[in-house]
All heavy atoms as atom14 arrays in JSON, in Angstrom:
{
  "sequence": "MNKHSKQLITSNIELFLNYCERFYDRQFITREHINKGILEKFEEKLNSYFTSEKP",
  "atom14_mask": [
    [1, 1, 1, 1, 1, 1, 1, 1, 0, 0, 0, 0, 0, 0],
    [1, 1, 1, 1, 1, 1, 1, 1, 0, 0, 0, 0, 0, 0],
    [1, 1, 1, 1, 1, 1, 1, 1, 1, 0, 0, 0, 0, 0],
    [1, 1, 1, 1, 1, 1, 1, 1, 1, 1, 0, 0, 0, 0],
    [1, 1, 1, 1, 1, 1, 0, 0, 0, 0, 0, 0, 0, 0],
    [1, 1, 1, 1, 1, 1, 1, 1, 1, 0, 0, 0, 0, 0],
    [1, 1, 1, 1, 1, 1, 1, 1, 1, 0, 0, 0, 0, 0],
    [1, 1, 1, 1, 1, 1, 1, 1, 0, 0, 0, 0, 0, 0],
    [1, 1, 1, 1, 1, 1, 1, 1, 0, 0, 0, 0, 0, 0],
    [1, 1, 1, 1, 1, 1, 1, 0, 0, 0, 0, 0, 0, 0],
    [1, 1, 1, 1, 1, 1, 0, 0, 0, 0, 0, 0, 0, 0],
    [1, 1, 1, 1, 1, 1, 1, 1, 0, 0, 0, 0, 0, 0],
    [1, 1, 1, 1, 1, 1, 1, 1, 0, 0, 0, 0, 0, 0],
    [1, 1, 1, 1, 1, 1, 1, 1, 1, 0, 0, 0, 0, 0],
    [1, 1, 1, 1, 1, 1, 1, 1, 0, 0, 0, 0, 0, 0],
    [1, 1, 1, 1, 1, 1, 1, 1, 1, 1, 1, 0, 0, 0],
    [1, 1, 1, 1, 1, 1, 1, 1, 0, 0, 0, 0, 0, 0],
    [1, 1, 1, 1, 1, 1, 1, 1, 0, 0, 0, 0, 0, 0],
    [1, 1, 1, 1, 1, 1, 1, 1, 1, 1, 1, 1, 0, 0],
    [1, 1, 1, 1, 1, 1, 0, 0, 0, 0, 0, 0, 0, 0],
    [1, 1, 1, 1, 1, 1, 1, 1, 1, 0, 0, 0, 0, 0],
    [1, 1, 1, 1, 1, 1, 1, 1, 1, 1, 1, 0, 0, 0],
    [1, 1, 1, 1, 1, 1, 1, 1, 1, 1, 1, 0, 0, 0],
    [1, 1, 1, 1, 1, 1, 1, 1, 1, 1, 1, 1, 0, 0],
    [1, 1, 1, 1, 1, 1, 1, 1, 0, 0, 0, 0, 0, 0],
    [1, 1, 1, 1, 1, 1, 1, 1, 1, 1, 1, 0, 0, 0],
    [1, 1, 1, 1, 1, 1, 1, 1, 1, 0, 0, 0, 0, 0],
    [1, 1, 1, 1, 1, 1, 1, 1, 1, 1, 1, 0, 0, 0],
    [1, 1, 1, 1, 1, 1, 1, 1, 0, 0, 0, 0, 0, 0],
    [1, 1, 1, 1, 1, 1, 1, 0, 0, 0, 0, 0, 0, 0],
    [1, 1, 1, 1, 1, 1, 1, 1, 1, 1, 1, 0, 0, 0],
    [1, 1, 1, 1, 1, 1, 1, 1, 1, 0, 0, 0, 0, 0],
    [1, 1, 1, 1, 1, 1, 1, 1, 1, 1, 0, 0, 0, 0],
    [1, 1, 1, 1, 1, 1, 1, 1, 0, 0, 0, 0, 0, 0],
    [1, 1, 1, 1, 1, 1, 1, 1, 0, 0, 0, 0, 0, 0],
    [1, 1, 1, 1, 1, 1, 1, 1, 1, 0, 0, 0, 0, 0],
    [1, 1, 1, 1, 0, 0, 0, 0, 0, 0, 0, 0, 0, 0],
    [1, 1, 1, 1, 1, 1, 1, 1, 0, 0, 0, 0, 0, 0],
    [1, 1, 1, 1, 1, 1, 1, 1, 0, 0, 0, 0, 0, 0],
    [1, 1, 1, 1, 1, 1, 1, 1, 1, 0, 0, 0, 0, 0],
    [1, 1, 1, 1, 1, 1, 1, 1, 1, 0, 0, 0, 0, 0],
    [1, 1, 1, 1, 1, 1, 1, 1, 1, 1, 1, 0, 0, 0],
    [1, 1, 1, 1, 1, 1, 1, 1, 1, 0, 0, 0, 0, 0],
    [1, 1, 1, 1, 1, 1, 1, 1, 1, 0, 0, 0, 0, 0],
    [1, 1, 1, 1, 1, 1, 1, 1, 1, 0, 0, 0, 0, 0],
    [1, 1, 1, 1, 1, 1, 1, 1, 0, 0, 0, 0, 0, 0],
    [1, 1, 1, 1, 1, 1, 1, 1, 0, 0, 0, 0, 0, 0],
    [1, 1, 1, 1, 1, 1, 0, 0, 0, 0, 0, 0, 0, 0],
    [1, 1, 1, 1, 1, 1, 1, 1, 1, 1, 1, 1, 0, 0],
    [1, 1, 1, 1, 1, 1, 1, 1, 1, 1, 1, 0, 0, 0],
    [1, 1, 1, 1, 1, 1, 1, 0, 0, 0, 0, 0, 0, 0],
    [1, 1, 1, 1, 1, 1, 0, 0, 0, 0, 0, 0, 0, 0],
    [1, 1, 1, 1, 1, 1, 1, 1, 1, 0, 0, 0, 0, 0],
    [1, 1, 1, 1, 1, 1, 1, 1, 1, 0, 0, 0, 0, 0],
    [1, 1, 1, 1, 1, 1, 1, 0, 0, 0, 0, 0, 0, 0]
  ],
  "atom14_positions": [
    [[77.0, 109.01, 120.85], [77.84, 109.95, 120.16], [76.97, 110.79, 119.21], [76.21, 110.24, 118.44], [78.89, 109.19, 119.34], [80.2, 109.89, 119.31], [81.39, 109.12, 118.23], [82.18, 107.99, 119.32], [0.0, 0.0, 0.0], [0.0, 0.0, 0.0], [0.0, 0.0, 0.0], [0.0, 0.0, 0.0], [0.0, 0.0, 0.0], [0.0, 0.0, 0.0]],
    [[77.11, 112.08, 119.28], [76.33, 112.93, 118.39], [77.19, 113.38, 117.2], [78.36, 113.05, 117.11], [75.74, 114.13, 119.14], [76.81, 115.01, 119.77], [77.96, 114.98, 119.34], [76.43, 115.79, 120.76], [0.0, 0.0, 0.0], [0.0, 0.0, 0.0], [0.0, 0.0, 0.0], [0.0, 0.0, 0.0], [0.0, 0.0, 0.0], [0.0, 0.0, 0.0]],
    [[76.59, 114.12, 116.3], [77.3, 114.5, 115.08], [78.47, 115.44, 115.37], [79.47, 115.43, 114.66], [76.36, 115.07, 114.03], [76.05, 116.53, 114.13], [75.21, 117.0, 112.97], [75.09, 118.5, 113.02], [74.29, 119.05, 111.95], [0.0, 0.0, 0.0], [0.0, 0.0, 0.0], [0.0, 0.0, 0.0], [0.0, 0.0, 0.0], [0.0, 0.0, 0.0]],
    [[78.38, 116.23, 116.41], [79.47, 117.14, 116.75], [80.69, 116.38, 117.27], [81.83, 116.73, 116.97], [79.01, 118.19, 117.78], [77.94, 119.1, 117.26], [78.17, 120.03, 116.28], [76.63, 119.18, 117.58], [77.05, 120.68, 116.01], [76.09, 120.17, 116.79], [0.0, 0.0, 0.0], [0.0, 0.0, 0.0], [0.0, 0.0, 0.0], [0.0, 0.0, 0.0]],
    [[80.44, 115.37, 118.06], [81.53, 114.53, 118.57], [82.25, 113.83, 117.43], [83.48, 113.77, 117.38], [81.01, 113.49, 119.55], [80.46, 114.11, 120.69], [0.0, 0.0, 0.0], [0.0, 0.0, 0.0], [0.0, 0.0, 0.0], [0.0, 0.0, 0.0], [0.0, 0.0, 0.0], [0.0, 0.0, 0.0], [0.0, 0.0, 0.0], [0.0, 0.0, 0.0]],
    [[81.48, 113.29, 116.49], [82.08, 112.62, 115.33], [82.93, 113.58, 114.51], [84.0, 113.25, 114.04], [81.0, 111.99, 114.45], [80.35, 110.79, 115.07], [79.28, 110.22, 114.14], [78.59, 109.04, 114.8], [77.53, 108.5, 113.93], [0.0, 0.0, 0.0], [0.0, 0.0, 0.0], [0.0, 0.0, 0.0], [0.0, 0.0, 0.0], [0.0, 0.0, 0.0]],
    [[82.42, 114.79, 114.36], [83.16, 115.79, 113.59], [84.47, 116.16, 114.29], [85.52, 116.28, 113.64], [82.31, 117.04, 113.39], [82.97, 118.09, 112.51], [82.07, 119.31, 112.32], [81.01, 119.42, 112.93], [82.51, 120.22, 111.46], [0.0, 0.0, 0.0], [0.0, 0.0, 0.0], [0.0, 0.0, 0.0], [0.0, 0.0, 0.0], [0.0, 0.0, 0.0]],
    [[84.45, 116.3, 115.6], [85.66, 116.61, 116.35], [86.66, 115.47, 116.27], [87.88, 115.68, 116.1], [85.33, 116.91, 117.81], [84.66, 118.24, 118.09], [84.22, 118.33, 119.54], [85.61, 119.38, 117.75], [0.0, 0.0, 0.0], [0.0, 0.0, 0.0], [0.0, 0.0, 0.0], [0.0, 0.0, 0.0], [0.0, 0.0, 0.0], [0.0, 0.0, 0.0]],
    [[86.19, 114.26, 116.37], [87.08, 113.09, 116.31], [87.73, 113.0, 114.93], [88.95, 112.81, 114.81], [86.3, 111.8, 116.67], [85.95, 111.81, 118.15], [87.12, 110.56, 116.33], [85.0, 110.72, 118.57], [0.0, 0.0, 0.0], [0.0, 0.0, 0.0], [0.0, 0.0, 0.0], [0.0, 0.0, 0.0], [0.0, 0.0, 0.0], [0.0, 0.0, 0.0]],
    [[86.93, 113.15, 113.88], [87.49, 113.07, 112.53], [88.46, 114.22, 112.26], [89.48, 114.03, 111.59], [86.39, 113.05, 111.45], [85.54, 114.17, 111.61], [85.58, 111.78, 111.52], [0.0, 0.0, 0.0], [0.0, 0.0, 0.0], [0.0, 0.0, 0.0], [0.0, 0.0, 0.0], [0.0, 0.0, 0.0], [0.0, 0.0, 0.0], [0.0, 0.0, 0.0]],
    [[88.19, 115.38, 112.78], [89.1, 116.52, 112.61], [90.44, 116.25, 113.3], [91.5, 116.55, 112.75], [88.5, 117.79, 113.18], [87.37, 118.17, 112.46], [0.0, 0.0, 0.0], [0.0, 0.0, 0.0], [0.0, 0.0, 0.0], [0.0, 0.0, 0.0], [0.0, 0.0, 0.0], [0.0, 0.0, 0.0], [0.0, 0.0, 0.0], [0.0, 0.0, 0.0]],
    [[90.38, 115.68, 114.5], [91.62, 115.36, 115.22], [92.41, 114.25, 114.53], [93.64, 114.3, 114.47], [91.31, 114.97, 116.66], [91.03, 116.18, 117.52], [91.69, 117.19, 117.39], [90.05, 116.07, 118.39], [0.0, 0.0, 0.0], [0.0, 0.0, 0.0], [0.0, 0.0, 0.0], [0.0, 0.0, 0.0], [0.0, 0.0, 0.0], [0.0, 0.0, 0.0]],
    [[91.71, 113.27, 113.99], [92.4, 112.2, 113.25], [93.05, 112.78, 112.0], [94.2, 112.44, 111.67], [91.42, 111.06, 112.91], [91.01, 110.32, 114.18], [92.04, 110.09, 111.9], [89.9, 109.31, 113.98], [0.0, 0.0, 0.0], [0.0, 0.0, 0.0], [0.0, 0.0, 0.0], [0.0, 0.0, 0.0], [0.0, 0.0, 0.0], [0.0, 0.0, 0.0]],
    [[92.35, 113.65, 111.31], [92.9, 114.28, 110.11], [94.14, 115.11, 110.46], [95.15, 115.05, 109.76], [91.85, 115.17, 109.44], [92.34, 115.83, 108.17], [91.29, 116.72, 107.54], [90.27, 117.02, 108.19], [91.51, 117.13, 106.39], [0.0, 0.0, 0.0], [0.0, 0.0, 0.0], [0.0, 0.0, 0.0], [0.0, 0.0, 0.0], [0.0, 0.0, 0.0]],
    [[94.08, 115.85, 111.54], [95.22, 116.65, 111.98], [96.41, 115.75, 112.31], [97.55, 116.01, 111.9], [94.84, 117.48, 113.2], [95.93, 118.37, 113.8], [96.35, 119.44, 112.81], [95.42, 118.99, 115.09], [0.0, 0.0, 0.0], [0.0, 0.0, 0.0], [0.0, 0.0, 0.0], [0.0, 0.0, 0.0], [0.0, 0.0, 0.0], [0.0, 0.0, 0.0]],
    [[96.16, 114.67, 113.02], [97.22, 113.72, 113.36], [97.86, 113.13, 112.1], [99.08, 113.04, 111.99], [96.64, 112.6, 114.24], [97.62, 111.52, 114.54], [98.69, 111.74, 115.4], [97.49, 110.28, 113.96], [99.61, 110.74, 115.67], [98.4, 109.26, 114.22], [99.45, 109.5, 115.08], [0.0, 0.0, 0.0], [0.0, 0.0, 0.0], [0.0, 0.0, 0.0]],
    [[97.05, 112.74, 111.13], [97.57, 112.16, 109.88], [98.35, 113.2, 109.08], [99.35, 112.86, 108.44], [96.43, 111.57, 109.05], [95.79, 110.32, 109.64], [94.59, 109.91, 108.8], [96.78, 109.2, 109.78], [0.0, 0.0, 0.0], [0.0, 0.0, 0.0], [0.0, 0.0, 0.0], [0.0, 0.0, 0.0], [0.0, 0.0, 0.0], [0.0, 0.0, 0.0]],
    [[97.93, 114.44, 109.13], [98.69, 115.51, 108.45], [100.07, 115.68, 109.08], [101.06, 115.86, 108.37], [97.92, 116.83, 108.49], [96.76, 116.85, 107.54], [96.72, 116.1, 106.57], [95.78, 117.69, 107.83], [0.0, 0.0, 0.0], [0.0, 0.0, 0.0], [0.0, 0.0, 0.0], [0.0, 0.0, 0.0], [0.0, 0.0, 0.0], [0.0, 0.0, 0.0]],
    [[100.14, 115.61, 110.4], [101.44, 115.68, 111.07], [102.31, 114.48, 110.72], [103.51, 114.6, 110.52], [101.27, 115.77, 112.59], [101.03, 117.18, 113.09], [99.82, 117.53, 113.67], [102.01, 118.15, 112.99], [99.59, 118.82, 114.12], [101.8, 119.44, 113.44], [100.59, 119.77, 114.0], [100.38, 121.04, 114.45], [0.0, 0.0, 0.0], [0.0, 0.0, 0.0]],
    [[101.7, 113.31, 110.63], [102.44, 112.1, 110.25], [103.01, 112.24, 108.85], [104.18, 111.9, 108.6], [101.55, 110.86, 110.32], [101.1, 110.39, 111.99], [0.0, 0.0, 0.0], [0.0, 0.0, 0.0], [0.0, 0.0, 0.0], [0.0, 0.0, 0.0], [0.0, 0.0, 0.0], [0.0, 0.0, 0.0], [0.0, 0.0, 0.0], [0.0, 0.0, 0.0]],
    [[102.21, 112.73, 107.94], [102.67, 112.91, 106.56], [103.79, 113.94, 106.48], [104.78, 113.75, 105.77], [101.49, 113.34, 105.68], [101.83, 113.43, 104.22], [100.62, 113.79, 103.37], [99.6, 114.23, 103.93], [100.72, 113.65, 102.15], [0.0, 0.0, 0.0], [0.0, 0.0, 0.0], [0.0, 0.0, 0.0], [0.0, 0.0, 0.0], [0.0, 0.0, 0.0]],
    [[103.66, 115.01, 107.23], [104.7, 116.04, 107.27], [106.01, 115.46, 107.8], [107.09, 115.7, 107.25], [104.24, 117.2, 108.14], [105.24, 118.31, 108.25], [104.66, 119.47, 109.07], [105.66, 120.48, 109.27], [106.06, 120.92, 110.44], [105.51, 120.45, 111.54], [106.99, 121.84, 110.54], [0.0, 0.0, 0.0], [0.0, 0.0, 0.0], [0.0, 0.0, 0.0]],
    [[105.93, 114.7, 108.88], [107.12, 114.08, 109.46], [107.75, 113.12, 108.47], [108.97, 113.1, 108.29], [106.74, 113.35, 110.76], [107.89, 112.61, 111.37], [108.88, 113.28, 112.05], [107.98, 111.23, 111.26], [109.95, 112.6, 112.62], [109.03, 110.53, 111.82], [110.02, 111.22, 112.5], [0.0, 0.0, 0.0], [0.0, 0.0, 0.0], [0.0, 0.0, 0.0]],
    [[106.94, 112.31, 107.8], [107.43, 111.34, 106.82], [108.16, 112.05, 105.67], [109.24, 111.66, 105.27], [106.26, 110.53, 106.3], [106.63, 109.51, 105.26], [107.21, 108.3, 105.63], [106.4, 109.74, 103.91], [107.55, 107.35, 104.67], [106.74, 108.8, 102.96], [107.32, 107.62, 103.35], [107.66, 106.69, 102.4], [0.0, 0.0, 0.0], [0.0, 0.0, 0.0]],
    [[107.56, 113.11, 105.15], [108.17, 113.85, 104.03], [109.47, 114.54, 104.45], [110.4, 114.62, 103.66], [107.19, 114.88, 103.47], [106.05, 114.23, 102.7], [106.21, 113.07, 102.28], [105.01, 114.89, 102.55], [0.0, 0.0, 0.0], [0.0, 0.0, 0.0], [0.0, 0.0, 0.0], [0.0, 0.0, 0.0], [0.0, 0.0, 0.0], [0.0, 0.0, 0.0]],
    [[109.54, 115.03, 105.67], [110.74, 115.73, 106.14], [111.94, 114.8, 106.24], [113.07, 115.23, 106.09], [110.49, 116.4, 107.49], [109.6, 117.62, 107.38], [109.51, 118.33, 108.68], [110.81, 118.93, 108.99], [111.15, 119.4, 110.16], [110.3, 119.36, 111.15], [112.33, 119.92, 110.37], [0.0, 0.0, 0.0], [0.0, 0.0, 0.0], [0.0, 0.0, 0.0]],
    [[111.72, 113.53, 106.5], [112.82, 112.58, 106.59], [113.59, 112.53, 105.28], [114.81, 112.47, 105.27], [112.3, 111.17, 106.91], [111.76, 111.03, 108.3], [111.28, 109.61, 108.55], [111.57, 108.71, 107.79], [110.54, 109.43, 109.61], [0.0, 0.0, 0.0], [0.0, 0.0, 0.0], [0.0, 0.0, 0.0], [0.0, 0.0, 0.0], [0.0, 0.0, 0.0]],
    [[112.88, 112.55, 104.16], [113.53, 112.43, 102.87], [114.21, 113.73, 102.46], [115.23, 113.7, 101.78], [112.53, 111.98, 101.81], [112.0, 110.6, 102.1], [110.7, 110.43, 102.56], [112.8, 109.49, 101.97], [110.22, 109.17, 102.85], [112.33, 108.22, 102.27], [111.04, 108.07, 102.7], [0.0, 0.0, 0.0], [0.0, 0.0, 0.0], [0.0, 0.0, 0.0]],
    [[113.67, 114.85, 102.86], [114.31, 116.13, 102.56], [115.66, 116.21, 103.28], [116.67, 116.59, 102.7], [113.4, 117.31, 102.98], [112.16, 117.34, 102.1], [114.15, 118.62, 102.91], [111.1, 118.32, 102.58], [0.0, 0.0, 0.0], [0.0, 0.0, 0.0], [0.0, 0.0, 0.0], [0.0, 0.0, 0.0], [0.0, 0.0, 0.0], [0.0, 0.0, 0.0]],
    [[115.69, 115.82, 104.54], [116.92, 115.87, 105.33], [117.96, 114.91, 104.78], [119.12, 115.25, 104.62], [116.61, 115.51, 106.8], [115.6, 116.39, 107.27], [117.84, 115.65, 107.65], [0.0, 0.0, 0.0], [0.0, 0.0, 0.0], [0.0, 0.0, 0.0], [0.0, 0.0, 0.0], [0.0, 0.0, 0.0], [0.0, 0.0, 0.0], [0.0, 0.0, 0.0]],
    [[117.56, 113.69, 104.46], [118.5, 112.69, 103.99], [119.03, 113.0, 102.61], [120.14, 112.65, 102.27], [117.83, 111.32, 103.98], [117.57, 110.8, 105.36], [116.95, 109.45, 105.3], [116.62, 108.99, 106.64], [115.8, 108.01, 106.89], [115.21, 107.36, 105.92], [115.54, 107.65, 108.12], [0.0, 0.0, 0.0], [0.0, 0.0, 0.0], [0.0, 0.0, 0.0]],
    [[118.23, 113.67, 101.8], [118.65, 113.97, 100.43], [119.91, 114.82, 100.43], [120.84, 114.56, 99.67], [117.51, 114.69, 99.7], [117.82, 115.02, 98.26], [116.65, 115.71, 97.6], [115.52, 115.2, 97.69], [116.88, 116.78, 97.01], [0.0, 0.0, 0.0], [0.0, 0.0, 0.0], [0.0, 0.0, 0.0], [0.0, 0.0, 0.0], [0.0, 0.0, 0.0]],
    [[119.97, 115.83, 101.28], [121.13, 116.72, 101.32], [122.37, 116.0, 101.84], [123.47, 116.22, 101.35], [120.83, 117.95, 102.18], [119.76, 118.82, 101.62], [119.87, 119.47, 100.43], [118.53, 119.11, 102.08], [118.77, 120.15, 100.18], [117.93, 119.95, 101.16], [0.0, 0.0, 0.0], [0.0, 0.0, 0.0], [0.0, 0.0, 0.0], [0.0, 0.0, 0.0]],
    [[122.2, 115.15, 102.81], [123.33, 114.42, 103.38], [123.89, 113.43, 102.38], [125.09, 113.35, 102.15], [122.9, 113.69, 104.68], [122.55, 114.72, 105.76], [123.99, 112.77, 105.18], [121.92, 114.11, 106.99], [0.0, 0.0, 0.0], [0.0, 0.0, 0.0], [0.0, 0.0, 0.0], [0.0, 0.0, 0.0], [0.0, 0.0, 0.0], [0.0, 0.0, 0.0]],
    [[123.03, 112.66, 101.75], [123.47, 111.65, 100.81], [124.06, 112.24, 99.54], [124.9, 111.62, 98.91], [122.31, 110.71, 100.44], [121.9, 109.84, 101.6], [122.66, 109.62, 102.53], [120.69, 109.34, 101.56], [0.0, 0.0, 0.0], [0.0, 0.0, 0.0], [0.0, 0.0, 0.0], [0.0, 0.0, 0.0], [0.0, 0.0, 0.0], [0.0, 0.0, 0.0]],
    [[123.63, 113.42, 99.18], [124.11, 114.02, 97.94], [125.63, 114.24, 98.02], [126.35, 113.91, 97.09], [123.39, 115.34, 97.68], [123.73, 115.95, 96.35], [122.91, 117.18, 96.09], [123.24, 117.75, 94.73], [122.47, 118.94, 94.43], [0.0, 0.0, 0.0], [0.0, 0.0, 0.0], [0.0, 0.0, 0.0], [0.0, 0.0, 0.0], [0.0, 0.0, 0.0]],
    [[126.12, 114.77, 99.1], [127.55, 115.0, 99.26], [128.34, 113.71, 99.28], [129.41, 113.61, 98.69], [0.0, 0.0, 0.0], [0.0, 0.0, 0.0], [0.0, 0.0, 0.0], [0.0, 0.0, 0.0], [0.0, 0.0, 0.0], [0.0, 0.0, 0.0], [0.0, 0.0, 0.0], [0.0, 0.0, 0.0], [0.0, 0.0, 0.0], [0.0, 0.0, 0.0]],
    [[127.81, 112.71, 99.94], [128.48, 111.41, 100.02], [128.56, 110.77, 98.65], [129.61, 110.24, 98.25], [127.76, 110.49, 101.03], [127.9, 111.05, 102.45], [128.29, 109.07, 100.95], [127.04, 110.35, 103.48], [0.0, 0.0, 0.0], [0.0, 0.0, 0.0], [0.0, 0.0, 0.0], [0.0, 0.0, 0.0], [0.0, 0.0, 0.0], [0.0, 0.0, 0.0]],
    [[127.46, 110.81, 97.9], [127.45, 110.21, 96.57], [128.39, 110.94, 95.61], [129.05, 110.32, 94.79], [126.03, 110.2, 96.01], [125.07, 109.24, 96.7], [123.66, 109.41, 96.14], [125.51, 107.81, 96.53], [0.0, 0.0, 0.0], [0.0, 0.0, 0.0], [0.0, 0.0, 0.0], [0.0, 0.0, 0.0], [0.0, 0.0, 0.0], [0.0, 0.0, 0.0]],
    [[128.47, 112.26, 95.73], [129.39, 113.01, 94.88], [130.84, 112.65, 95.17], [131.64, 112.46, 94.26], [129.19, 114.52, 95.07], [127.91, 115.03, 94.44], [127.66, 116.48, 94.76], [128.4, 117.07, 95.58], [126.71, 117.05, 94.18], [0.0, 0.0, 0.0], [0.0, 0.0, 0.0], [0.0, 0.0, 0.0], [0.0, 0.0, 0.0], [0.0, 0.0, 0.0]],
    [[131.18, 112.53, 96.44], [132.54, 112.14, 96.82], [132.87, 110.74, 96.33], [133.97, 110.48, 95.83], [132.72, 112.21, 98.34], [132.75, 113.61, 98.88], [132.86, 113.59, 100.39], [132.75, 114.99, 100.97], [132.79, 114.98, 102.43], [0.0, 0.0, 0.0], [0.0, 0.0, 0.0], [0.0, 0.0, 0.0], [0.0, 0.0, 0.0], [0.0, 0.0, 0.0]],
    [[131.91, 109.82, 96.46], [132.12, 108.45, 96.01], [132.34, 108.41, 94.5], [133.23, 107.71, 94.0], [130.93, 107.58, 96.41], [131.06, 106.14, 95.99], [132.01, 105.32, 96.57], [130.24, 105.62, 95.01], [132.14, 103.99, 96.19], [130.35, 104.3, 94.62], [131.3, 103.49, 95.21], [0.0, 0.0, 0.0], [0.0, 0.0, 0.0], [0.0, 0.0, 0.0]],
    [[131.56, 109.17, 93.76], [131.71, 109.21, 92.31], [133.06, 109.79, 91.91], [133.71, 109.3, 90.98], [130.58, 110.03, 91.7], [130.55, 109.98, 90.18], [129.37, 110.72, 89.59], [128.59, 111.33, 90.34], [129.23, 110.67, 88.36], [0.0, 0.0, 0.0], [0.0, 0.0, 0.0], [0.0, 0.0, 0.0], [0.0, 0.0, 0.0], [0.0, 0.0, 0.0]],
    [[133.52, 110.82, 92.61], [134.84, 111.38, 92.34], [135.94, 110.35, 92.58], [136.88, 110.23, 91.78], [135.08, 112.61, 93.22], [134.29, 113.83, 92.83], [134.47, 114.98, 93.81], [135.36, 114.89, 94.69], [133.7, 115.95, 93.71], [0.0, 0.0, 0.0], [0.0, 0.0, 0.0], [0.0, 0.0, 0.0], [0.0, 0.0, 0.0], [0.0, 0.0, 0.0]],
    [[135.82, 109.61, 93.66], [136.82, 108.57, 93.97], [136.83, 107.49, 92.87], [137.89, 107.05, 92.44], [136.53, 107.91, 95.32], [136.6, 108.84, 96.49], [137.99, 108.88, 97.03], [137.98, 109.7, 98.33], [139.31, 110.05, 98.73], [0.0, 0.0, 0.0], [0.0, 0.0, 0.0], [0.0, 0.0, 0.0], [0.0, 0.0, 0.0], [0.0, 0.0, 0.0]],
    [[135.65, 107.06, 92.45], [135.57, 106.06, 91.39], [136.19, 106.58, 90.09], [136.95, 105.86, 89.43], [134.12, 105.67, 91.13], [133.49, 104.65, 92.05], [132.03, 104.41, 91.67], [134.24, 103.34, 92.02], [0.0, 0.0, 0.0], [0.0, 0.0, 0.0], [0.0, 0.0, 0.0], [0.0, 0.0, 0.0], [0.0, 0.0, 0.0], [0.0, 0.0, 0.0]],
    [[135.85, 107.79, 89.72], [136.4, 108.37, 88.49], [137.91, 108.49, 88.55], [138.61, 108.16, 87.58], [135.77, 109.73, 88.2], [134.33, 109.61, 87.75], [133.92, 108.58, 87.23], [133.55, 110.66, 87.96], [0.0, 0.0, 0.0], [0.0, 0.0, 0.0], [0.0, 0.0, 0.0], [0.0, 0.0, 0.0], [0.0, 0.0, 0.0], [0.0, 0.0, 0.0]],
    [[138.42, 108.94, 89.68], [139.88, 109.07, 89.78], [140.57, 107.71, 89.77], [141.66, 107.56, 89.22], [140.27, 109.86, 91.04], [139.9, 109.15, 92.2], [0.0, 0.0, 0.0], [0.0, 0.0, 0.0], [0.0, 0.0, 0.0], [0.0, 0.0, 0.0], [0.0, 0.0, 0.0], [0.0, 0.0, 0.0], [0.0, 0.0, 0.0], [0.0, 0.0, 0.0]],
    [[139.92, 106.7, 90.35], [140.49, 105.35, 90.33], [140.54, 104.8, 88.92], [141.56, 104.26, 88.49], [139.67, 104.43, 91.24], [140.11, 102.98, 91.18], [141.24, 102.58, 91.88], [139.41, 102.04, 90.46], [141.67, 101.25, 91.83], [139.82, 100.73, 90.41], [140.95, 100.33, 91.09], [141.36, 99.04, 91.05], [0.0, 0.0, 0.0], [0.0, 0.0, 0.0]],
    [[139.45, 104.95, 88.18], [139.4, 104.37, 86.83], [140.24, 105.14, 85.83], [140.66, 104.58, 84.81], [137.96, 104.26, 86.34], [137.2, 103.12, 87.0], [136.07, 103.35, 87.74], [137.65, 101.82, 86.86], [135.39, 102.31, 88.35], [136.98, 100.76, 87.45], [135.85, 101.01, 88.21], [0.0, 0.0, 0.0], [0.0, 0.0, 0.0], [0.0, 0.0, 0.0]],
    [[140.5, 106.42, 86.08], [141.37, 107.17, 85.17], [142.86, 106.99, 85.52], [143.72, 107.33, 84.72], [141.02, 108.66, 85.17], [141.09, 109.16, 86.52], [139.64, 108.89, 84.6], [0.0, 0.0, 0.0], [0.0, 0.0, 0.0], [0.0, 0.0, 0.0], [0.0, 0.0, 0.0], [0.0, 0.0, 0.0], [0.0, 0.0, 0.0], [0.0, 0.0, 0.0]],
    [[143.14, 106.44, 86.69], [144.54, 106.18, 87.06], [145.0, 104.87, 86.44], [144.26, 104.2, 85.72], [144.67, 106.12, 88.59], [144.05, 104.96, 89.08], [0.0, 0.0, 0.0], [0.0, 0.0, 0.0], [0.0, 0.0, 0.0], [0.0, 0.0, 0.0], [0.0, 0.0, 0.0], [0.0, 0.0, 0.0], [0.0, 0.0, 0.0], [0.0, 0.0, 0.0]],
    [[146.21, 104.47, 86.74], [146.76, 103.24, 86.18], [146.53, 102.04, 87.11], [147.03, 100.96, 86.85], [148.26, 103.41, 85.92], [148.54, 104.46, 84.87], [150.02, 104.63, 84.61], [150.82, 103.8, 85.1], [150.39, 105.58, 83.94], [0.0, 0.0, 0.0], [0.0, 0.0, 0.0], [0.0, 0.0, 0.0], [0.0, 0.0, 0.0], [0.0, 0.0, 0.0]],
    [[145.78, 102.21, 88.16], [145.55, 101.14, 89.14], [144.61, 100.03, 88.64], [144.84, 98.88, 88.98], [144.99, 101.72, 90.43], [145.97, 102.59, 91.16], [145.35, 103.15, 92.42], [146.31, 104.06, 93.14], [145.71, 104.65, 94.34], [0.0, 0.0, 0.0], [0.0, 0.0, 0.0], [0.0, 0.0, 0.0], [0.0, 0.0, 0.0], [0.0, 0.0, 0.0]],
    [[143.58, 100.3, 87.84], [142.64, 99.21, 87.48], [143.26, 98.11, 86.65], [144.17, 98.23, 85.96], [141.54, 99.9, 86.69], [141.69, 101.36, 86.86], [143.09, 101.59, 87.35], [0.0, 0.0, 0.0], [0.0, 0.0, 0.0], [0.0, 0.0, 0.0], [0.0, 0.0, 0.0], [0.0, 0.0, 0.0], [0.0, 0.0, 0.0], [0.0, 0.0, 0.0]]
  ]
}
């Protein structure tokens, strides 16, 4: 293996890891928006329950 081969291999590994990191970060961006609405609805339900005469 010469120095050019090593450089190409390391560049490809770096590119692969960058794609992995991008994919990992995107999972949390997508889930954040979905969970935000659910958590807001849940909080509204809890607040309305505790302000009613049911507890």
